C-alpha positions in Angstrom: -25.8 75.0 46.3 -22.2 75.8 47.3 -21.0 78.1 50.0 -17.6 79.3 48.9 -16.7 82.9 49.5 -13.9 85.3 48.7 -12.7 87.7 51.4 -12.3 91.5 50.7 -8.5 91.1 51.0 -8.5 88.3 48.4 -10.8 90.2 46.0 -8.5 93.2 46.2 -5.4 91.2 45.6 -6.9 89.3 42.6 -8.0 92.5 41.0 -4.5 94.0 41.5 -2.8 90.9 40.0 -5.1 90.7 37.0 -4.6 94.4 36.2 -0.9 93.5 35.5 -1.9 90.4 33.4 -3.8 91.9 30.5 -4.3 88.4 28.9 -5.8 86.9 32.1 -9.3 87.4 33.5 -9.6 85.1 36.5 -7.9 83.2 39.3 -8.6 79.4 38.9 -8.4 77.3 42.1 -8.3 73.6 41.9 -7.7 70.7 44.3 -5.2 68.1 43.1 -4.1 64.8 44.6 -0.6 64.9 46.1 1.4 66.5 48.8 2.3 64.9 52.1 -1.4 64.9 53.4 -3.1 63.7 50.2 -4.5 66.9 48.5 -3.1 70.3 47.6 -4.5 73.5 46.2 -3.4 74.8 42.8 -3.7 78.5 41.9 -3.5 79.6 38.2 -4.3 82.8 36.3 -6.4 82.0 33.3 -8.3 83.6 30.5 -10.9 80.9 29.7 -13.9 79.6 31.6 -15.0 76.0 31.4 -18.7 75.0 31.1 -18.6 73.2 34.5 -16.8 76.0 36.4 -18.2 77.6 39.5 -17.8 81.3 39.0 -17.5 83.5 42.1 -17.3 87.3 41.5 -16.6 90.0 44.1 -15.7 93.6 43.7 -14.3 93.1 40.2 -12.4 89.9 41.0 -13.3 86.6 39.4 -12.5 83.1 40.8 -13.1 79.9 38.9 -13.4 76.5 40.6 -13.8 73.3 38.5 -16.8 71.0 39.4 -14.5 68.2 40.6 -12.8 70.5 43.1 -16.0 72.2 44.5 -17.0 69.4 46.9 -13.5 69.5 48.5 -13.6 73.2 49.3 -17.4 73.7 49.8 -17.9 76.0 52.8 -14.5 77.6 52.5 -13.3 81.2 52.5 -10.7 82.2 50.0 -8.5 84.7 51.7 -5.3 86.7 51.1 -2.8 87.0 54.0 0.0 89.6 54.2 2.0 89.2 57.3 5.6 88.8 58.6 5.6 85.3 57.1 4.9 86.6 53.6 2.0 87.0 51.3 -0.2 84.2 50.1 -3.7 83.1 49.2 -5.1 80.8 51.8 -8.2 78.7 51.8 -9.9 78.4 55.2 -11.5 75.1 54.7 -13.9 73.5 57.3 -13.6 70.1 55.6 -9.9 69.7 56.3 -9.2 67.0 59.0 -5.4 67.5 59.0 -2.7 69.4 57.1 1.0 69.1 56.8 3.5 71.3 58.6 4.2 73.3 55.5 0.5 74.2 55.2 0.4 73.4 51.5 -1.3 70.0 51.6 -4.3 68.7 53.5 -6.5 65.7 54.1 -10.3 65.3 54.2 
């Protein structure tokens, strides 16, 4: 059982983005090797679901996470931040032991 959630702000933003992308139906989040701290998040708009995807749905938003990435972000909250620094999806991940100064890569 996984415990990954989507904030209200992230769900609203995903719905808004997907309304402008008629051929896309979900936001795919994955964890990839790389970045200055070892791992980085990747965000893609997709139309297909894979058999091993974790599917999270909230208020009309759909998030897909592949089975390999799930353990790295289990317990996380997917959020959308809109502040003076800009707009971005952020993953509040309790598994992260360190991250780089740019905030894009992390270590577990």
